[in-house]
C-alpha positions as CSV (number, residue, x, y, z in Angstrom):
1,M,0.0,0.0,0.0
2,K,2.9,2.3,0.9
3,E,4.6,1.6,-2.4
4,K,1.4,2.3,-4.3
5,A,1.1,5.7,-2.6
6,V,4.7,6.6,-3.5
7,L,4.1,5.6,-7.1
8,L,1.0,7.7,-7.3
9,S,2.8,10.7,-5.8
10,F,5.6,10.3,-8.3
11,L,3.2,10.1,-11.2
12,F,1.4,13.3,-10.0
13,L,4.7,15.2,-9.7
14,F,5.8,14.0,-13.2
15,T,2.5,15.1,-14.7
16,S,2.7,18.5,-13.1
17,L,6.2,19.1,-14.3
18,A,5.3,17.9,-17.8
19,G,2.8,20.7,-18.0
20,C,5.5,23.2,-17.3
21,F,7.3,22.1,-20.5
22,G,4.3,22.0,-22.8
23,E,4.3,24.1,-26.0
24,E,1.8,26.5,-24.5
25,E,4.2,27.3,-21.7
26,I,7.3,28.4,-23.8
27,I,5.8,31.1,-25.9
28,A,8.1,34.1,-25.5
29,P,6.6,37.4,-24.2
30,V,5.8,39.9,-26.9
31,D,8.5,42.3,-25.8
32,E,11.2,39.6,-26.3
33,V,10.4,38.8,-29.9
34,E,13.3,39.9,-32.1
35,D,12.7,42.6,-34.7
36,E,13.0,41.8,-38.4
37,P,16.6,42.3,-39.6
38,L,17.3,45.6,-41.4
39,E,17.7,45.3,-45.2
40,E,21.4,45.3,-46.1
41,I,22.8,48.3,-48.0
42,R,23.7,47.1,-51.5
43,L,25.5,48.8,-54.4
44,N,22.3,49.9,-56.2
45,H,21.3,51.7,-53.0
46,L,24.2,54.2,-53.6
47,R,24.7,57.3,-55.6
48,M,28.2,58.6,-56.6
49,K,29.8,61.2,-58.7
50,G,31.5,60.1,-61.9
51,T,33.7,61.8,-64.5
52,H,33.3,61.7,-68.3
53,N,36.6,61.1,-70.1
54,S,38.2,61.0,-66.7
55,Y,41.8,61.3,-68.2
56,H,41.0,64.4,-70.3
57,V,43.3,67.4,-70.4
58,K,42.3,70.2,-72.8
59,T,44.7,70.6,-75.7
60,P,45.8,74.3,-76.4
61,G,44.1,75.6,-79.5
62,V,41.8,72.6,-79.8
63,S,39.4,73.7,-77.1
64,T,38.9,77.0,-78.9
65,I,37.9,75.3,-82.1
66,T,35.8,72.7,-80.3
67,P,34.4,74.1,-77.1
68,E,33.0,70.8,-76.1
69,N,36.6,69.7,-75.3
70,N,37.3,72.7,-73.1
71,Y,37.7,71.0,-69.8
72,T,40.5,69.5,-67.8
73,H,40.4,66.8,-65.2
74,A,42.8,66.5,-62.3
75,N,44.9,63.4,-61.9
76,L,42.8,60.3,-61.3
77,S,44.0,59.8,-57.8
78,I,43.2,63.5,-57.0
79,Q,39.7,63.0,-58.4
80,A,39.2,60.0,-56.1
81,D,40.8,61.6,-53.0
82,R,39.8,65.2,-53.2
83,L,36.8,65.4,-55.5
84,G,34.9,62.2,-54.3
85,V,34.8,60.6,-57.8
86,R,34.1,56.9,-57.7
87,Q,33.1,56.3,-61.3
88,F,35.7,56.8,-64.0
89,E,35.7,56.6,-67.8
90,L,38.7,55.6,-69.9
91,D,38.7,55.8,-73.7
92,V,41.0,53.1,-75.0
93,H,42.9,53.1,-78.4
94,Y,45.2,50.4,-79.7
95,I,48.4,51.9,-81.1
96,P,50.7,49.4,-82.9
97,G,54.0,49.1,-81.1
98,M,52.6,50.9,-78.0
99,G,49.7,48.9,-76.9
100,L,46.5,50.3,-75.3
101,R,46.6,54.0,-74.8
102,V,44.1,56.4,-73.2
103,F,43.1,59.6,-74.9
104,H,40.1,61.2,-76.6
105,T,40.9,61.6,-80.3
106,N,44.0,62.3,-82.5
107,L,42.9,65.9,-82.6
108,D,42.2,66.1,-78.9
109,P,45.0,63.9,-77.4
110,G,45.5,65.5,-74.0
111,S,45.6,62.9,-71.2
112,N,46.8,62.7,-67.6
113,C,47.6,59.0,-68.0
114,L,48.5,57.7,-71.4
115,G,48.8,54.0,-70.9
116,F,45.7,51.9,-70.0
117,A,47.6,49.8,-67.5
118,G,49.1,53.0,-66.0
119,C,45.7,54.6,-65.6
120,M,44.4,51.5,-63.8
121,Q,47.6,51.4,-61.6
122,V,47.0,55.0,-60.5
123,L,43.5,54.1,-59.3
124,L,44.7,50.8,-57.8
125,D,47.4,52.5,-55.8
126,W,44.8,54.9,-54.4
127,S,42.4,52.0,-53.7
128,L,45.0,50.1,-51.7
129,A,45.8,53.2,-49.7
130,N,42.1,53.7,-48.9
131,P,40.7,50.2,-48.5
132,Y,37.5,51.4,-46.8
133,H,36.2,53.1,-49.9
134,A,33.0,52.2,-51.7
135,P,33.8,50.3,-54.9
136,L,35.3,52.1,-57.8
137,W,33.6,51.8,-61.2
138,I,35.7,52.0,-64.3
139,F,33.8,52.3,-67.6
140,I,36.0,51.4,-70.6
141,E,35.2,52.6,-74.1
142,P,37.1,51.1,-77.0
143,K,37.6,53.8,-79.6
144,D,38.9,51.9,-82.5
145,E,36.6,50.9,-85.4
146,P,34.5,47.8,-84.6
147,F,36.1,45.7,-87.3
148,L,39.6,46.4,-85.9
149,V,38.4,45.7,-82.3
150,E,37.3,42.2,-83.6
151,E,40.2,41.5,-86.0
152,L,42.9,42.6,-83.6
153,G,41.4,41.1,-80.5
154,I,41.3,44.4,-78.6
155,L,38.7,43.3,-76.1
156,Q,40.9,40.4,-75.1
157,M,43.9,42.8,-74.8
158,I,41.7,44.9,-72.4
159,Q,40.8,41.8,-70.4
160,D,44.5,40.7,-70.3
161,E,45.7,44.1,-69.0
162,I,42.9,44.1,-66.3
163,N,44.1,40.6,-65.2
164,L,47.7,41.7,-65.1
165,T,47.0,45.0,-63.2
166,W,44.1,44.5,-60.9
167,P,44.1,41.6,-58.4
168,A,41.2,39.2,-59.1
169,E,40.2,39.1,-55.4
170,L,39.6,42.9,-55.6
171,Q,37.3,42.8,-58.6
172,I,33.5,42.4,-58.6
173,T,32.8,40.5,-61.7
174,P,29.6,39.3,-63.5
175,A,30.2,35.9,-62.1
176,D,30.4,37.3,-58.5
177,V,27.0,39.1,-59.0
178,Q,25.3,36.2,-60.8
179,G,26.3,33.6,-58.2
180,N,24.1,30.5,-58.5
181,V,21.2,32.2,-60.2
182,S,20.3,31.3,-63.8
183,D,21.4,34.6,-65.4
184,L,22.8,38.0,-64.5
185,R,19.5,39.9,-65.0
186,T,17.6,37.6,-62.6
187,A,20.4,37.9,-60.0
188,V,20.3,41.7,-60.1
189,T,16.6,42.0,-60.0
190,T,15.9,39.4,-57.4
191,V,18.9,38.6,-55.2
192,G,20.5,42.1,-55.7
193,W,24.0,43.5,-56.0
194,P,26.6,42.7,-53.4
195,T,26.4,44.6,-50.2
196,I,28.6,47.7,-49.5
197,E,30.4,45.7,-46.7
198,E,31.3,43.0,-49.2
199,S,32.5,45.5,-51.8
200,R,34.7,47.9,-49.9
201,G,38.1,48.4,-51.5
202,K,37.1,46.7,-54.8
203,V,36.5,47.7,-58.4
204,V,33.8,47.0,-61.0
205,F,34.6,47.2,-64.8
206,V,32.0,48.1,-67.4
207,L,32.2,48.0,-71.2
208,L,30.9,51.4,-72.2
209,D,29.5,50.7,-75.7
210,K,26.2,50.1,-77.4
211,T,27.5,49.4,-80.9
212,E,28.8,46.4,-82.8
213,I,31.6,46.2,-80.3
214,R,29.2,45.5,-77.5
215,D,27.4,43.0,-79.7
216,Y,30.6,41.2,-80.5
217,Y,31.6,41.1,-76.8
218,V,28.3,39.5,-75.8
219,S,28.4,37.1,-78.7
220,Q,31.8,35.9,-77.7
221,N,30.9,35.8,-74.0
222,P,27.2,35.0,-73.8
223,T,27.3,34.6,-70.0
224,L,30.2,36.9,-69.1
225,L,31.1,34.4,-66.4
226,N,34.8,34.5,-67.4
227,Q,35.0,38.2,-68.0
228,S,35.7,41.3,-65.8
229,M,33.5,43.8,-67.7
230,F,29.8,44.0,-67.4
231,A,27.9,45.0,-70.6
232,I,25.4,47.7,-71.2
233,V,22.4,46.0,-72.8
234,E,18.6,46.4,-73.0
235,E,16.7,46.0,-69.7
236,N,15.1,42.7,-70.9
237,H,18.4,41.1,-71.9
238,S,19.6,38.2,-69.8
239,L,22.9,40.1,-69.2
240,A,21.1,43.4,-68.1
241,S,22.8,44.9,-65.1
242,V,24.1,48.4,-65.9
243,I,21.9,50.9,-67.9
244,S,23.2,54.1,-69.4
245,F,21.3,57.0,-71.0
246,V,23.1,60.4,-71.0
247,N,20.0,62.6,-71.2
248,P,17.9,62.6,-67.9
249,E,15.2,64.6,-69.5
250,T,14.4,62.5,-72.5
251,H,15.1,59.2,-70.8
252,G,14.0,60.1,-67.2
253,D,11.2,57.6,-67.0
254,R,13.3,54.8,-68.4
255,L,16.1,55.5,-66.0
256,R,13.7,55.6,-63.0
257,N,12.1,52.3,-64.0
258,A,15.5,50.7,-64.4
259,S,16.6,52.0,-61.1
260,E,13.5,50.6,-59.4
261,M,14.2,47.2,-60.9
262,G,17.6,47.0,-59.3
263,F,19.9,47.9,-62.2
264,M,22.8,50.3,-61.8
265,V,22.0,53.4,-63.7
266,R,24.2,56.1,-65.3
267,T,23.3,59.5,-66.7
268,R,24.9,62.9,-67.2
269,P,24.2,66.4,-65.7
270,D,26.1,68.2,-68.5
271,V,27.3,67.6,-72.0
272,A,29.6,69.3,-74.4
273,T,30.3,72.0,-71.8
274,V,26.9,73.7,-72.5
275,E,25.7,73.7,-68.9
276,A,29.1,74.9,-67.7
277,Q,29.1,77.8,-70.1
278,E,25.5,78.8,-68.9
279,V,26.1,77.8,-65.3
280,N,22.8,75.9,-65.6
281,Y,22.0,73.2,-63.1
282,T,18.6,72.2,-64.6
283,R,19.9,69.0,-66.1
284,F,21.7,68.1,-62.9
285,E,18.5,68.5,-60.9
286,L,16.7,66.2,-63.4
287,A,19.5,63.7,-63.1
288,M,19.1,63.6,-59.4
289,L,15.4,62.7,-59.8
290,T,16.1,59.7,-62.0
291,G,17.4,57.3,-59.4
292,A,20.7,57.3,-61.1
293,N,23.7,55.7,-59.3
294,F,26.3,57.5,-61.4
295,I,26.1,61.2,-62.1
296,T,28.8,61.6,-64.7
297,T,30.2,65.1,-65.3
298,D,32.9,67.0,-67.1
299,F,33.1,69.4,-64.2
300,P,33.6,67.6,-60.8
301,G,35.0,70.7,-59.1
302,S,38.6,70.5,-60.1
303,D,38.8,73.9,-61.8
304,L,37.8,76.9,-59.7
305,E,38.0,79.2,-62.8
306,V,34.8,77.5,-63.9
307,E,31.8,78.5,-61.8
308,Y,29.9,75.4,-62.7
309,A,30.8,72.3,-60.7
310,I,28.9,69.1,-59.7
311,W,29.0,68.2,-56.0
312,L,26.8,65.6,-54.4
313,P,25.0,67.2,-51.4
314,Q,26.0,64.5,-48.8
315,G,29.5,63.5,-49.5
316,P,31.6,61.3,-51.9
317,V,29.0,58.5,-52.0
318,M,25.5,59.1,-50.7
319,C,22.4,57.0,-50.1
320,N,20.3,57.0,-53.2
321,P,17.0,58.6,-52.2
322,Q,15.1,56.7,-54.8
323,T,16.4,53.2,-53.9
324,A,18.0,53.1,-50.5
325,P,16.3,51.7,-47.4
326,S,15.2,54.4,-45.0
327,H,17.9,53.4,-42.4
328,C,20.7,54.1,-44.9
329,T,23.1,56.8,-43.7
330,T,25.6,58.4,-45.9
331,R,28.3,58.7,-43.3
332,A,28.1,54.9,-42.8
333,I,29.0,54.4,-46.4
334,E,32.1,56.6,-46.5
335,P,33.5,59.4,-44.4
336,W,34.0,62.7,-46.1
337,G,37.8,62.5,-45.8
338,N,39.4,65.0,-48.2
339,Y,36.3,65.8,-50.2
340,T,37.0,69.4,-51.0
341,P,37.3,71.5,-54.2
342,I,40.7,72.3,-55.5
343,S,42.1,74.1,-58.6
344,V,44.2,72.4,-61.3
345,S,44.2,75.3,-63.6
């Protein structure tokens, strides 16, 4: 009888304790439920200043005949360090016996870095000295005739010099962005671009061309998975990732739509020095409303003799008001550092 009473007591205690561990008993209080994680800041959430023909130095006499060439850029490292430029543009020519050279045209040859590899090295040196920077973007425009680009293998020359100059681990390539997704466009519009934290101290290369040169590049590299350069193609193309229209007025809606879809978008606040001559910021204001990631100018603030200059209002790289999450803060992207106007005249 005594043993039966002990057994009943044990069963009662066990049953009581079991209730303490039932599912209904372990629901966390409301105030202990974790908040949803904040959306990560990705590259398409940023806006940065770029320079058109970033190497350009006006040639005496030529700028008088062709006013559209009447501008001079500071050295590439000064643009990055003092002017907050993060998007650069290099025009590349193949010169027999000399290799790949960077200049505008034979009639407008002034350049602050003549060799393609040398231009990249200037930017790489700055990047290595400032490893916290948001990624640099280098747009490369082959200037030779399309048939020469194909016959001479100039695109492969460009790729080879990129490989020799810029460490692979410091590049963001189409393969990096696509990952395990079926194609680049799907990756960009669904998964998204890499985060800013994954991208600091790195570079992105883009082929700046919409002619037969672009078509040949894509035909030879239909996935771009073994290439450094992204291609500028139509928004519905499987390789769509970077979109460029220079006129924010005529292409404003298309730029905005592309931005909302997750593409990196480029436009220009001035062209052919017209806005600089008139000190007219209307086009710049339109560009800022498009969601563009790259605001590409001939006048980044390097020449104080010219009243017109493009300065982003919040620092070298800012949160893109059209695409960035509300918790994005510009100072968390990059500190201001040496972001101040200088004169190179």
